[in-house]
N, C-alpha and C positions, 0 to 999 in steps of 0.2 A: 320733889320728885320730878324728874324731867319727862316730857311727853314725846314719843316718837311720832313724827308726822310724815306721811308719804310725800315725796318730792313732787312738786307741781310748779312748773316754770311760770304758769299764768296766775298763781294765787295772788301775788302783789298787784298785778294789773287788773284783775277783777275786783280786789279790795279797793283800789284807788278809783275805779270807775264807778263804783256804788251801783252796780247792776245795770248801768246804761248800755252795756254790750252783751246781751245774752247769747249772742253767737259764739262767744269765747267759750261758754260752758259746753256747747255742742262740739267745738274743736277739741277741747280737752278730752271729752268723753270718747270721741273717735280715736284719739291718740292712745288712750289707755286700752282700747280694745283691739289695736293693731298688733299683728303678729311680728315678732323679731325673726328674721330669716338670715340664712347663710346660702348664698347662691354662687356657684362656680361652674366653670365648663371645662370639659376635657376635649380630647381630639373629636370624639363622636357624639357627645351628649351634653346637655345642661342639667345640672343637678341642684335641686332646692331642698334645704333641710330646715326644720322648724320644730320647736317643742310645743306640745299641746297637752299639758299635764291636766289629768282629770277628764279629759274629753274621750268618749268612746268612739271607736273607729267608725261606727255607723252614723256618728253625728259630725263626720268630716266630709265636706263637700269640695271637690276639686274641678275646676273648669279650665281647660287648656285650649288656646286658639294658636294660630301660627305665630303671633308675636306677644301674647300676654298669658298670665296665669292667675287665677284667683283661687285662693284657698280660704275656706271658711270653716268654722267649727263652733260648737256650742257646748259650754260646760254648764250642765243642768244643775240647778240649786237643789240640795237635798231639802226634803220636806221639813219645815221648821216645826219644832215641837214647842208648844206654848207653855210647857212646864219649865223650859230652860230660862234662867235669869242671866242673860248674856253680859259679860264683863267686857269682851272685846270680839269684834267679827270683822276680820280683815281679808278673808279669802274672797276672790272675785268670782262671779258667775256671769254667764250671758254669752253672747256671740262675739266671736272673733273673725276678723276678716283682713285679707291683704290681697292687693292686685298688684302684679309685678309686670313690668315691661320686660321682654326677653331681648338679649343682646344679639341674637341671631335667629333666623327663621328655624322653625322646629317642626317635627311630624306629630301633630297633636294626637292622632290616632293611636300611636305606639307608646304613649306615655304610661309609666308604671309607678305606682305609689306603694310604699311599704310603711306600715305603722307598727312600732315596736316600743313598748313600754313608754308611751306618751311622746315619742319622737317619730316625726313623719319625714320620709325620704322619698322625694319625687325625682324621678329620672325621665328625662324627655330627650329622645334622639334628635340630633341636628339634622336639618334638611341637607341632603347631599348637594354640594355645589357642582354646578355644571362645569366639567373639566374640559378644556379645549382639546379637541381631537385633530390630529395632524392628517391632512388629506394629501396623499401624494398624486402628483399630476403626471398623467400618462400621455405622451405625444402619440397622436393618431398618424399612422403612415398612409401615404397615398399609394395606391396601387395602379 
């Protein structure tokens, strides 16, 4: 019978290093808890979408600055029943976090987030660019 193993790009490196690099475990742990996002921009706004399955809306924290966005969430573990004899336990629990640099300056105060069936959509208006104004020159006449 074959065993299904979660993909881990650092598995062989850790195995060959015989535990001499404990920092690799922390790196892999952070990678597993990073959010996958889609980010795009329209003419007037930057839009970020991510999936947070099993996370309650009240457990989502979003921080927006002029040039970064941080999205954090926590999927809380169900209370474990001691009577269960687990054969397999693969669902993940814990904190998820991602900080993204924004491609353009935004108006952080006007950001809006919508959470629907485990999907988060964050819409942030772009800062209006200063448009050059043409100034007409009027000649002053001497009297």
